[in-house]
C-alpha positions as CSV (number, residue, x, y, z in Angstrom):
1,M,-44.8,-38.0,-1.0
2,E,-46.5,-40.1,1.6
3,A,-44.5,-43.1,2.9
4,T,-46.4,-46.0,4.4
5,R,-45.0,-49.0,6.5
6,K,-46.7,-52.3,7.2
7,R,-46.1,-55.7,8.6
8,L,-45.8,-58.4,6.0
9,A,-44.8,-61.4,8.1
10,E,-43.1,-62.3,11.4
11,G,-40.4,-59.6,11.8
12,V,-40.8,-58.5,8.1
13,Y,-41.8,-54.8,7.4
14,F,-42.4,-53.1,4.1
15,T,-42.0,-49.4,3.5
16,Y,-43.6,-48.0,0.4
17,L,-42.3,-44.8,-1.1
18,P,-44.4,-44.0,-4.2
19,A,-42.6,-41.9,-6.8
20,Q,-43.5,-41.2,-10.5
21,K,-40.6,-39.0,-11.5
22,F,-37.8,-41.5,-11.7
23,K,-36.8,-43.7,-14.7
24,T,-35.8,-46.5,-12.3
25,S,-37.3,-48.2,-9.3
26,L,-35.4,-49.1,-6.1
27,L,-35.9,-52.3,-4.1
28,S,-34.1,-52.9,-0.8
29,A,-33.9,-55.6,1.7
30,Q,-32.1,-55.0,5.0
31,F,-31.5,-57.2,8.0
32,M,-31.1,-55.2,11.2
33,T,-29.3,-56.4,14.3
34,P,-27.6,-54.8,17.3
35,I,-24.0,-53.9,16.4
36,A,-21.3,-55.6,18.6
37,A,-17.6,-56.0,18.4
38,E,-17.9,-59.8,18.3
39,T,-20.3,-59.9,15.4
40,A,-19.8,-56.9,13.3
41,A,-17.2,-58.3,10.9
42,A,-19.1,-61.6,10.3
43,Q,-22.3,-59.6,9.5
44,A,-20.3,-57.2,7.3
45,L,-18.8,-60.2,5.4
46,L,-22.1,-62.0,4.9
47,P,-23.8,-60.0,2.2
48,A,-20.6,-60.0,0.1
49,V,-20.5,-63.8,0.2
50,L,-24.2,-64.0,-0.7
51,R,-23.7,-61.7,-3.7
52,R,-21.2,-64.1,-5.1
53,G,-23.9,-66.6,-6.3
54,T,-27.1,-68.5,-6.0
55,V,-28.1,-72.1,-6.7
56,R,-29.5,-70.9,-10.1
57,Y,-26.7,-68.5,-10.8
58,P,-23.7,-70.1,-9.0
59,D,-21.0,-67.5,-9.7
60,M,-20.7,-63.8,-10.4
61,G,-20.5,-64.3,-14.2
62,A,-23.8,-66.2,-14.2
63,L,-25.4,-63.7,-11.8
64,S,-24.3,-60.7,-14.0
65,A,-25.6,-62.4,-17.1
66,G,-29.0,-62.8,-15.3
67,L,-29.1,-59.1,-14.3
68,D,-28.1,-58.2,-18.0
69,R,-31.2,-60.1,-19.2
70,L,-33.2,-57.8,-16.9
71,Y,-32.0,-54.8,-18.9
72,G,-29.0,-54.1,-16.7
73,A,-30.6,-54.3,-13.4
74,E,-28.2,-54.0,-10.5
75,I,-28.2,-55.6,-7.0
76,D,-25.5,-54.4,-4.7
77,Y,-24.8,-55.4,-1.1
78,T,-24.8,-52.8,1.7
79,V,-23.3,-52.6,5.2
80,R,-24.4,-49.6,7.2
81,K,-24.6,-48.5,10.9
82,K,-27.7,-46.7,12.0
83,G,-27.6,-45.6,15.6
84,E,-26.5,-48.8,17.5
85,S,-27.8,-51.1,14.8
86,Q,-25.9,-52.8,12.0
87,C,-27.9,-53.0,8.8
88,V,-26.8,-55.5,6.1
89,G,-28.5,-56.4,3.0
90,F,-29.0,-55.5,-0.7
91,V,-30.4,-52.7,-2.8
92,A,-31.6,-53.3,-6.3
93,S,-32.1,-50.8,-9.0
94,L,-34.1,-51.6,-12.1
95,I,-35.8,-49.7,-15.0
96,D,-39.2,-48.5,-14.1
97,D,-42.1,-50.2,-16.0
98,A,-43.0,-47.0,-17.8
99,F,-39.6,-47.0,-19.6
100,T,-39.1,-50.7,-20.5
101,P,-39.4,-52.0,-24.1
102,D,-43.0,-53.0,-24.7
103,G,-43.9,-52.3,-21.1
104,E,-42.1,-55.4,-19.9
105,K,-42.5,-55.9,-16.1
106,L,-39.1,-56.2,-14.3
107,L,-40.3,-55.8,-10.7
108,E,-41.2,-59.4,-10.2
109,P,-38.1,-61.1,-11.8
110,V,-35.7,-58.7,-10.0
111,A,-37.6,-59.3,-6.6
112,E,-37.3,-63.0,-7.4
113,L,-33.6,-62.8,-8.0
114,L,-33.2,-60.7,-4.8
115,G,-35.0,-63.5,-2.9
116,Q,-32.7,-66.1,-4.4
117,I,-29.6,-64.2,-3.2
118,I,-31.0,-64.1,0.3
119,C,-32.8,-67.4,0.7
120,D,-31.1,-69.7,-1.9
121,P,-27.2,-69.0,-2.0
122,V,-24.9,-71.5,-3.5
123,T,-23.6,-73.9,-0.9
124,K,-21.6,-77.1,-0.6
125,N,-22.4,-79.6,2.1
126,G,-24.5,-77.1,3.9
127,R,-21.8,-74.4,4.0
128,F,-20.8,-71.5,1.8
129,L,-18.1,-72.2,-0.8
130,T,-14.7,-71.9,0.7
131,E,-13.2,-69.9,-2.1
132,Y,-16.1,-67.3,-1.8
133,V,-15.6,-66.9,1.9
134,E,-11.8,-66.5,1.7
135,S,-12.0,-64.1,-1.2
136,E,-14.5,-61.8,0.5
137,R,-12.7,-62.1,3.8
138,T,-9.5,-60.7,2.2
139,N,-11.6,-57.9,0.7
140,L,-13.1,-57.1,4.1
141,V,-9.6,-57.1,5.9
142,D,-8.3,-54.8,3.2
143,A,-11.2,-52.4,3.6
144,I,-10.7,-52.4,7.4
145,R,-6.9,-51.7,6.9
146,S,-7.6,-49.0,4.4
147,I,-9.2,-46.9,7.1
148,L,-5.8,-46.4,8.5
149,N,-4.6,-44.9,5.2
150,D,-7.3,-42.2,5.4
151,K,-6.1,-40.4,8.6
152,R,-9.2,-38.2,8.8
153,E,-11.5,-41.2,8.7
154,Y,-9.2,-43.1,11.1
155,A,-9.1,-40.2,13.6
156,D,-12.9,-39.8,13.5
157,L,-13.3,-43.5,14.2
158,R,-10.7,-43.4,17.1
159,L,-12.5,-40.5,18.7
160,L,-15.9,-42.5,18.7
161,Q,-14.1,-45.6,19.9
162,E,-12.6,-43.8,22.9
163,M,-15.7,-41.6,23.6
164,C,-18.1,-44.6,23.4
165,A,-15.8,-47.3,24.7
166,G,-17.9,-50.2,26.0
167,E,-20.9,-49.0,24.0
168,P,-22.1,-50.4,20.7
169,Y,-21.9,-46.9,19.1
170,G,-18.1,-47.2,19.3
171,V,-18.0,-50.3,17.0
172,S,-17.1,-49.8,13.3
173,R,-19.7,-50.8,10.9
174,I,-17.4,-53.3,9.3
175,G,-15.8,-54.6,12.5
176,D,-12.1,-54.9,13.4
177,E,-9.2,-56.6,11.6
178,K,-8.4,-59.2,14.1
179,T,-12.0,-60.5,14.2
180,A,-12.3,-60.4,10.5
181,E,-9.1,-62.4,9.9
182,A,-10.3,-65.1,12.2
183,L,-13.6,-65.7,10.3
184,T,-14.3,-69.1,9.1
185,G,-17.0,-70.5,6.6
186,E,-18.7,-72.2,9.5
187,K,-18.9,-68.9,11.5
188,V,-20.3,-66.9,8.5
189,Y,-22.9,-69.6,7.8
190,E,-23.9,-69.6,11.4
191,T,-24.3,-65.8,11.2
192,Y,-26.4,-66.2,8.1
193,A,-28.7,-68.7,9.7
194,G,-29.2,-66.5,12.7
195,L,-30.0,-63.4,10.7
196,L,-32.5,-65.3,8.5
197,A,-34.3,-66.8,11.5
198,S,-34.4,-64.0,14.0
199,A,-33.2,-60.6,12.7
200,P,-36.0,-57.9,11.7
201,L,-36.0,-57.5,8.0
202,E,-37.0,-54.1,6.5
203,L,-38.1,-53.9,2.9
204,F,-38.2,-50.7,0.9
205,Y,-39.6,-49.8,-2.6
206,C,-39.4,-46.5,-4.4
207,G,-41.0,-46.3,-7.8
208,S,-44.2,-46.1,-9.6
209,A,-45.7,-49.7,-9.1
210,E,-48.7,-50.1,-6.9
211,A,-48.0,-51.2,-3.3
212,E,-50.1,-54.3,-3.5
213,R,-48.1,-55.5,-6.6
214,V,-44.7,-54.9,-4.8
215,E,-46.0,-56.7,-1.6
216,T,-47.0,-59.7,-3.7
217,A,-43.8,-59.8,-5.5
218,L,-41.7,-59.6,-2.2
219,L,-43.9,-62.2,-0.4
220,K,-43.4,-64.6,-3.2
221,A,-39.7,-64.0,-3.5
222,L,-39.2,-64.4,0.3
223,S,-41.7,-67.3,0.8
224,T,-39.0,-69.7,2.0
225,L,-37.5,-67.2,4.5
226,P,-37.2,-69.1,7.8
227,R,-38.5,-67.2,10.8
228,K,-38.4,-68.1,14.4
229,A,-38.4,-65.8,17.4
230,V,-37.6,-62.4,15.9
231,R,-35.5,-60.3,18.2
232,P,-36.6,-56.7,18.5
233,L,-34.0,-54.0,18.1
234,P,-33.0,-52.2,21.3
235,R,-33.0,-48.4,21.0
236,S,-29.9,-46.4,21.1
237,S,-29.1,-45.1,24.7
238,H,-27.8,-41.6,25.1
239,H,-24.1,-41.4,26.0
240,A,-23.5,-41.0,29.7
241,V,-21.7,-37.9,30.7
242,R,-18.1,-38.4,32.0
243,K,-17.0,-37.2,35.4
244,E,-13.7,-36.1,33.9
245,I,-12.8,-35.2,30.3
246,G,-11.1,-38.1,28.5
247,R,-7.9,-37.3,26.7
248,V,-6.2,-39.7,24.3
249,T,-3.2,-39.1,22.1
250,D,-1.9,-41.4,19.3
251,T,1.4,-41.1,17.6
252,M,2.0,-42.1,14.0
253,D,4.2,-41.2,11.1
254,V,2.0,-38.4,9.9
255,T,2.8,-34.8,8.8
256,Q,-0.7,-33.4,9.8
257,G,-2.2,-33.5,13.2
258,K,-5.9,-34.6,13.7
259,L,-7.8,-33.1,16.5
260,G,-11.0,-34.6,17.4
261,M,-13.4,-33.4,20.2
262,G,-16.5,-35.2,21.5
263,F,-19.4,-33.4,23.2
264,T,-22.3,-34.8,25.1
265,C,-25.8,-33.1,24.7
266,G,-28.1,-33.0,27.7
267,S,-31.1,-31.9,25.6
268,D,-33.6,-33.9,23.6
269,D,-34.7,-30.9,21.6
270,F,-33.8,-32.3,18.1
271,S,-34.6,-29.3,16.0
272,A,-32.7,-27.0,18.3
273,L,-29.6,-29.2,18.5
274,I,-29.4,-29.8,14.8
275,M,-29.7,-26.0,14.3
276,G,-27.0,-25.4,16.9
277,N,-24.7,-27.9,15.5
278,T,-25.0,-26.5,12.0
279,L,-24.3,-23.1,13.3
280,F,-21.3,-24.4,15.2
281,G,-19.7,-26.5,12.5
282,G,-22.1,-28.3,10.3
283,S,-21.8,-26.1,7.2
284,S,-19.5,-23.9,5.1
285,N,-21.0,-20.8,6.9
286,S,-20.5,-22.2,10.4
287,K,-18.4,-20.8,13.2
288,L,-15.8,-23.4,12.9
289,F,-15.4,-23.0,9.1
290,M,-15.6,-19.2,9.0
291,N,-13.5,-18.5,12.1
292,V,-11.2,-21.3,13.0
293,R,-10.4,-22.3,9.4
294,E,-10.9,-19.3,7.2
295,K,-10.2,-16.2,9.5
296,L,-7.6,-17.6,11.9
297,S,-6.2,-20.4,9.6
298,L,-5.7,-22.7,12.5
299,C,-7.1,-25.8,10.7
300,Y,-6.9,-27.3,7.3
301,Y,-10.5,-28.3,7.8
302,A,-12.8,-28.1,10.8
303,S,-16.4,-29.4,10.9
304,S,-18.8,-30.9,13.3
305,L,-21.4,-33.7,13.2
306,F,-24.5,-34.1,15.4
307,H,-25.1,-37.8,16.1
308,W,-28.7,-37.5,17.0
309,Q,-29.1,-41.2,17.6
310,K,-26.5,-41.0,20.4
311,G,-27.0,-37.5,21.7
312,I,-23.4,-36.4,21.0
313,I,-21.6,-33.9,18.7
314,T,-18.1,-34.6,17.3
315,V,-15.6,-32.2,15.9
316,S,-13.1,-33.3,13.2
317,S,-10.2,-31.0,12.3
318,G,-6.7,-31.1,10.7
319,I,-4.0,-28.9,12.2
320,E,-0.4,-28.3,12.5
321,F,1.1,-30.1,15.5
322,R,2.2,-26.8,17.0
323,N,-1.3,-25.3,16.8
324,F,-2.9,-27.9,19.0
325,Q,-3.7,-25.7,22.0
326,K,-4.7,-22.7,19.9
327,A,-7.1,-24.8,17.8
328,Y,-8.4,-26.5,20.9
329,D,-9.0,-23.2,22.7
330,E,-10.7,-21.6,19.5
331,I,-13.0,-24.6,18.9
332,L,-14.3,-24.2,22.5
333,C,-14.6,-20.5,22.0
334,Q,-16.8,-21.0,19.1
335,M,-18.9,-23.5,20.9
336,K,-19.4,-20.9,23.7
337,A,-20.3,-18.2,21.2
338,V,-23.3,-20.4,19.9
339,Q,-24.3,-21.2,23.6
340,D,-24.2,-17.5,24.4
341,G,-26.2,-16.5,21.3
342,K,-23.4,-14.4,19.7
343,L,-24.9,-14.9,16.3
344,D,-25.9,-12.6,13.5
345,E,-29.4,-12.8,11.9
346,W,-27.8,-14.0,8.6
347,E,-26.2,-16.9,10.4
348,L,-29.5,-18.2,11.8
349,E,-31.5,-17.7,8.6
350,G,-28.7,-19.2,6.5
351,T,-28.6,-22.2,8.7
352,R,-32.3,-22.7,8.5
353,S,-32.1,-22.4,4.6
354,T,-29.3,-24.9,4.5
355,L,-31.0,-27.5,6.5
356,C,-34.4,-27.0,4.9
357,N,-32.8,-27.4,1.4
358,A,-31.0,-30.5,2.6
359,Y,-34.4,-32.0,3.7
360,A,-36.1,-31.0,0.5
361,T,-33.5,-32.7,-1.7
362,I,-34.0,-36.0,0.0
363,G,-36.9,-36.7,-2.3
364,D,-34.7,-36.0,-5.4
365,S,-32.9,-39.3,-4.9
366,Q,-34.2,-42.8,-4.5
367,S,-31.0,-43.9,-2.6
368,K,-31.4,-40.9,-0.2
369,L,-35.0,-41.8,0.4
370,E,-34.2,-45.4,1.2
371,N,-31.2,-44.4,3.5
372,F,-33.4,-41.8,5.2
373,W,-36.3,-44.1,6.0
374,L,-33.9,-47.0,6.9
375,G,-32.3,-44.6,9.6
376,R,-35.7,-43.6,10.9
377,T,-36.8,-47.2,11.2
378,A,-33.6,-48.4,12.9
379,T,-33.8,-45.7,15.5
380,G,-37.5,-45.7,16.2
381,R,-38.3,-42.1,14.7
382,D,-41.1,-41.5,12.3
383,E,-40.7,-37.8,11.3
384,T,-40.8,-37.2,7.5
385,P,-38.4,-34.9,5.8
386,E,-41.1,-32.3,5.6
387,E,-41.8,-32.5,9.4
388,L,-38.1,-32.1,10.1
389,A,-37.9,-29.0,7.9
390,E,-40.9,-27.5,9.7
391,G,-39.2,-28.2,13.0
392,V,-36.1,-26.2,11.8
393,R,-38.3,-23.4,10.3
394,T,-40.1,-22.8,13.6
395,V,-37.4,-23.3,16.3
396,S,-36.7,-20.1,18.1
397,P,-33.3,-18.7,18.8
398,E,-33.9,-19.1,22.6
399,R,-34.5,-22.8,22.2
400,I,-31.3,-23.2,20.2
401,Y,-29.2,-21.5,22.8
402,E,-30.9,-23.3,25.6
403,A,-30.3,-26.7,24.1
404,M,-26.6,-25.9,23.1
405,R,-25.9,-24.8,26.7
406,T,-26.4,-28.4,27.8
407,V,-23.5,-29.5,25.4
408,S,-20.3,-30.2,27.3
409,L,-16.8,-31.5,26.4
410,D,-16.5,-35.2,26.9
411,T,-13.4,-36.6,25.0
412,V,-10.4,-35.1,23.3
413,Y,-8.5,-37.1,20.7
414,F,-5.2,-36.1,19.1
415,L,-3.3,-37.8,16.3
416,K,0.2,-36.4,16.2
417,G,3.5,-37.1,14.4
418,E,6.5,-39.0,16.0
419,G,8.5,-36.5,17.9
420,A,5.9,-33.7,17.8
421,A,5.2,-31.8,21.0
422,E,1.6,-31.4,22.0
């Protein structure tokens, strides 16, 4: 499948992903803006408020009825972080023309409704309805608080916050509780006006309709979109190496410790680093899983993630409090094993197969395709899944070891129980 991207208007771009094998079509509209602690919560709240109603369909009941008349089409709001950009918008799913009764065309009316949600929301006296803002603000605050209930997610977030303190990458995609609680209707509307006027808008379509038809439908649906000086997205900068390893310990009423470790990568060899990370802790056949978790039983879980947009690797693990030092030492030991090339042939080839299969399955899901291309657009990369797979297939073991030898420990985060000794 060949993806194409073109400019439709000032700061508006359209990515066309032709696909004949799906029974549905996907239509996505995403505003993209630098993520910042001051604005993340307001921008996360905005699409939820917009999804509450339009001038034509002023409440969720009317909006749902309108979607039902389009054979159960769906429009959901999304809030994502890609690199150091926050992406907020909507994803619509509709029956593909080939499967509608009597060949009825749904693309145009769904695109029109999407445009109404974005450009013509229900308002009163030039502001969003107070009850909608307050209701969705409560939902957002609850979502932020719920992160604390999932201690693994909380520890992973805390590691990034400490490792990338002062950098946009350390900001949560939905902001923080204090900022969210202080949001007013005026602030949310101000955020809305700013995004409409100056934030880059990325549009995506995956389905069987011709590109020209989709472009026409989108241009008509968004014809009233006000555009002024569109701000280009800044590219993510690599994390600066610390002079000393940062160490942070939080204490909570927990029965299982959470050990997080952040590493900086000094190489730009993407294929080598993604292979190295997958060997280290990115799969069920990795060093961390096979040795630290299975063989030595030092962790309830242990995995690593390569944040290629930021040039860092993070380790997430759950441990007994008393096993902190043993788990810490063994995680570093497994990193050194990858750096020194202490790998069997089956590990290398199994990792290649795992990654190539992951890239191959992107095309089996419209949501995966949209999410993949949104990430590439937000971070300024343009490799296709096929090109990424080819890079993995051809990267040599020597390149992997060389790239991984540039990886160094940056930050250690430990969440322990009250009264537990480190």
